[in-house]
N, C-alpha and C positions, 0 to 999 in steps of 0.2 A: 464879432467872430475874429479870433486871432489865429493866424496861420504861420507855421514855421516852415521855411523852405531850407532844406539841408543840402548845400552844395551850390556854388555859383558858376557852374559851367554854362554853356549856351542853353541847356535845358532849364536849369534852375533859375538863372537870371531872367530868361524870357518869360517863363511862367509866373515869376514873381511880379514883373512890371505889368504883365497882362492882367493878373488877378487884381493888382493894385488899381489898375485903370477902371475896374468894375466896382471899386470902393472897398475892397477887402483889406484888412489891416495885416500887412505882411512884414515878417522879419526874415531876412536872408542870412544864413550862416555860411561863410566861406573862409577857409584857412589859408589859401594860396593867393588867389587873385581872380577877378571876374573874367570868365571865359579864358582859362589858362590850361585847358586839358589837352586831349590828344590832338594831333595835327589835323587841321581842317583847311582844305584848299579848293574844294570842288562842289558845285551846286547839286550835282546828281539829278539833273532835270530829266529823268528817264532811266537812270541806273545803267547806262551803257558801259560803265566800267566793269560790270559784274555779269559775266556770261552765265554764272552758275545759279543766279537767282531766278525766280519765276516771273512771268509777264505781269502777274498781279502785283508783285512787289515793285516792279519797274513803274507801273501805272501809278501806284501809290506814291512813290518817290517823286514822280513828275508833279502830281497835284500838290504835294507838300512843299516842294521846292519853289513853286510859283508864289505861294504866300510868304515864304521865307524871303524871297527876293523883293517882294513888295515892301516888307517892313525894313529889311536890312539893305535897302537899295544902295546906300552909300558905301556898302562893303562888297559890292558885286563888280567884278571886272568883266566887262562885256567883250568876250572873245570866244570863238567856237573851240571845240575840241576835235582833234583828228583821231579817229579810231583806226588803227592799223594792225594787221595780223602778220607775224613773221612767217617766212616760208617754211620753217621747220616746226611750226605749231600744228597740233593735231586737228584743229578746228578749221572749218571752211567759212570765209567771210560771208558768203551768200546766205548762211544760216541766220544772220542778223536782220535780214531785210524784212521779214514778216513782223518782227518785234518793232522795228523802227517805224513801219507803216502804222501799226497799232498805236504807237505813242504819238505819232503825228495826228492821227484821227482823234485821239483823246485830247490832245492840245487844242484841236479845232473846237471840240465840244466845250471845253473850259472857256475859251475865248468867246464863243457864241453865248454862253451863259452869263458872262461878265466881261465886257471889253477891257476892264482893268487887269485882267489876267494875261493880257498880251505882253508879257515881259521877256519873251524869248524870241522876239522878232516876228516876222510874218509867218503864218502857219505853213505856207508852201516852202519856206526856207528852213524848217526844223531840221531836216537832214538833206544831204546831197551825196550822190555816189560818184566816185572817181575810179577810172581804170588807169593802167600804167601809161597807155598812150596819151591820156589827158594830162598826166603829170609830166611826161616828157615834153609836151608842148609848153606847159606852164613854166617848166624849168628854164626855158630860154627867154622868158619874158622879163622885162625890167620890173623892179619892185617899186610900186608907188609909195610915196611918203606916208600916206594914210590909206588903209584898206577900205574900198568902197563897195566891193562885190564879194560874194562867197569865194569865187576863184582867187581873188587877191590874197586871201588867207593861205591858200595852198602854195603860193609861189615860194615863200621862204622854206616851207616844208620840202617842196620838190628839190630845191637847190641844195639843202643841207643833208638830206636823207639818202642812204644807199638804197635806191629803189629796187635793186635786184634781190634784196633780202626780204621782200614783202610778197604776200599773196594779194590777190585783187578780187573784188574792188576794195578800196578803203572808203571811209565815210567821214564827212564833216557833219558834226552834230552841234546844235545850239545848247551845249552844256557849258555854263560859264564858270568863272573862278570865284571863290570866296576868299576874302582877305581876313584872316583870323584876328589881326591886330585892330582892324576897323570894326569887326563884329564886337570885340571887347570894348572898344571906345563907345560904340552906339549903345551897347547894353548899359555901360556906366551912366551915360547921359540919360537914358530912359528910366533907370532906377531912381535917379535923382528927380527927374521930372514927375514921377508918380509917387514920390515920398516913401519909397521902400526903405525900411531900416536895415542897413547892411552892417553886420558884425564880422570883423576879422577874427574868427574864433574857430576852435576845433571842438566839434560835438563829441563828448565822451560816451554818452549813452542817452537813451530816451526811456523814461518809465511810462507805464500804461496811463493813458488819458491825461494829458501828455506833458510830462515834465521833462524839459530839455536841460540836460546838464552839460555845460560847456566850459572851456577855458578861454578867457579873454585877458590879455595883458598879464599872463601867468597866474590869474586868479580863477578859482572855480566858482561858477555862477549857475543859477537855476531860474528858469522861466516856465510858466504854464501856457499851453496853447490848446485850442479847440480842434485843430486839424494839423496834420504833418504831411509834407510832401518830401519824399526821399529822392533827391536828385544827386546823390553823392557819387555817381559814376562807378568806378571800379571798387569803391568802398561802400557801395549800397548794402552789401551783405552785413556789414558791421551794424548798421541801423536795424535791419531786419532781426539780427541775432539778439540785439538788446531788447527787442519787443517780443521775442519768441516766435517770429514768423519764419516760414521756410519758403524758399523760392529758388528753383534751379537756375543757374546762370553760369556763363563763362566770364572770365576776365582775360583781356589780351593786351599785352604791351607792344607798341609799335612806334616806329620813328621814321621821319622823313629828313632829308639832308639839304642844307643850303650851300650852294656853290656860286661862284662868280664867273661869268663867261663874257668875254669881250667879243661879242658877235657883231657882224656888220649889217644886220637887218634892222629896219626901222620899227618893226613889230613882229610878234611871234604868236602863234596859237598855242594852246595846250595840246600835248600829244600823248596818246596812249599806245604803246606797243604791247599787244596782248601776250599772255603766257600763262602757263599752268602754275598756280599759286603754290609756294613752298618748295618749288624745284629751282635748280640753277637757271632755268629759262622763265622764271616768273615775270609777271607784267612789269614793264618799265614805264614810269609816268614822269613827264617833263612839264613842269608848271612854271611859267615865267612870272617874275615880279618886277616891280619898278627898280631902276638902278642897275640893271644887268644881272640881277640875282635870279637863279634858277633853283627851284625846289625839286628834289628828286625822290620818288619812291621806286624801290625795286623789290617786288614781292618774293624775295628769296630769304632764306634764313641767315644769310650773311649780310643782308642790307636792312630792309624794313622789318622783316619778321625775325624772331629770335628763337633759338632752341629753348624749349620750356617756357616760351613767352605766352602760351595759351593754357589757362588753368580752369578747372571745373570743380564745383562742389555743390552739395545740396543747399547750403545757406550762404557761406562766405568764402569764395575761392581766394586762395592766397597767392600773391605774386612772389616769385623768387626774390630773395633779399637784395640781389644785385639790381633788380629793376626798381625796387623801393628806394635804394640808394640814389639812383639816377633821378627819380621823381623828387625826392626830398632835398638832395644836396647838389645835383647836377652831374654832368658827364666827366669822365676821365678824358682829357683833351686828346691823348694818343689814340684811344679807342674811337672817339668821334671822327678824327681825321681819317683813320684807317677805313671805317665803314663808309665815309663820304667818298673816299677814293674808289672803293668797290662800286658805289653807285655811279660814279663818273664812268668807270670802265664798262659797266652794264649798259649805260645809255650810249656810249660811243660805239657799241656794236652796230647800232642803227644810224647814228649821227657821228661819223668819223671825226669831224673837226671838234667835237665836244671833248675829246681827250685833253684839250688844252685848258679846260675849265679848272679853276682852283677851288679847293675845299675851304670851308669855314669850320670853326670848331664848336658851333652850337647847333645841334640838330633841333628840329621841332619834334616833340615826342610826348608820350603819355600813355595811359591805359584806359580802356573802356570796358563796360560790361556788355554782354550779349545774353539776353534772357532766354531761358528755355533750353532745348536740346540740340539746336541747329547752329553750329558755329558760322555758317554762311549767311545767317539772317542779316538783312541790311535795313529793313523797315520795321520798327517797333514803336510802341507808344507807351501804354500805361497799364498797371495792374493795381487792384484796389483791395484794401481791407477796410475795417470799420474806422471811418474818419482818417484814413491813411492811404496815400497814393504813392506809387513808385513811378518816377519818370525814367523810362528804360529805352530812350532813343539810342540808336546805333549811328544814325546819320543826323547831322544838325537840322536838316530841313523838316524833320518830323515833329518839331516842337509845338506847332499850333493845333494839329490834330490831337496831340497829347493833352494840350491845355483844354480843348473842348471836352474831352472825356472827364477831366477833373471837374469842370464846371457842371456837367450833367450830374455827377455824383453829389456836388454841393447843392444843386437844385433839388435833387431827390431827398436830400437830408433836411431840406428847409432852410439852408444857410443863405441861398441866393434866390432871387425871383427868376422865373423861367424866361422872362423877356431878355435877360442878358446873354442867353445862349448864342454863341457865334457872333457876339458883339465885336465889331472891329473898329471902334472909334479911335483906338490908339494908332491906326494907320494914318489918321489925319495929322498926327504930330510929325512934323518934318525935322529931321536932324540937319544941321547946316554942314555942307561939305567942308568948309574951312575949319569949323570946330572939330569935325571928325579927323581931318588931316592932322591938325595939331596934336590932338590927344593920341591918335593911333601911332604917330611917330614917337611920341614920348613913351608909350607902352612898349613898342618894339625895342627901343633903346634900353629901357629898364630891364627887359627880359634877356638882354644880351644879343640882340639881333641888329643888323644894320637898320637905321631909322628910315632909310628910303623904302624899306619893305612895307612901311605903314601907309604908303601912297598908292593910289590906283594907277594903272597903266593907260587905260582907255576911257573915253567919255561914256557916261551912262545914258546914252541917247535913247535906248529902247524902253527904259523903265519909267 
């Protein structure tokens, strides 16, 4: 059985080495680079960044993120996330408590079912509630060199944040960081480990049953396959179109911004200041990296979101030409600096000293597909045609639930034996931290980012 995987983002590369670990002959086509798509920085172990999604989606994200963390453990920064609500936001923080308790109970069930799922720390520490008086006390405490308790993580937050601009309570949640450069490095290592054939090539079209026509080294080539997996991200519609399939979807262009901040704290949590998406008060996200670099999201149309950045079509939504120009050729330096400065100003509303951060000129950016009719969808997996599967993840941690769906389809078609369903032997293959360190720094530098961003900040003690 020969399988073509079109697109080497986190979905395509992960499903490629997963199926290869089951003995499937895989060829992966990727024209840009392994795991080089939209910005990825957060594990989403419960979906607490997304107030608008259902509890069911949050529970699904929690389950999927645990397996992602087990495989990509050398890409996970073990630090909690602080969830805060601005005083002028329309929502009430207490509304989150029921959901957090549901997620904690779900985490408990997952750990009881398999102790290896305890990758988010102790169950009782999944979240903790803090009121203003708690933060005022923590604000006056000295900061230890290394955080040893949940409260320790709140000390720098309490010292640097304007506490009068928040509603209470705020929450500490065990949602960890994902380092995209390290995910890319691990994926490259595992693709080699499982002998996946990787072609740096652009797929032009696919003809029925299944001739893949592609360009490699400026030459047009053709290969026949038994099964095709479409993981082409925002370009998935092109593959559908060449085969005559129709699938409703959105595509959305987004960016996050890299800044340098000379802070005095020995460690920092990730921080979310909630806000209504698409308005000037959209969510502000503060993600620390190694070397004093801070990644920023601001969910406004002047920062992370873009005017006309969301497109919809029955088959193949088209991004505005200006976004394709960024993806294919890079950013205009002046525009990148301007949007980064807006992100700094947006964050400094809550963290006044952050106004002294300096912008860099290379955002993290890309476009993603969102299947169906709901642009707020955050958990998605796979849809199937005859010997053809679409990987339609919206968040990186959905990849293995998606892979299981494809395996079921291959079993039903007689391509695989039923014993391989949910086989997880690949989890036994350990990537060495030193190898990932070296390759991730190389990837960061090659893509125009500070190489320090390829390193983790904190020890991986819980995974």
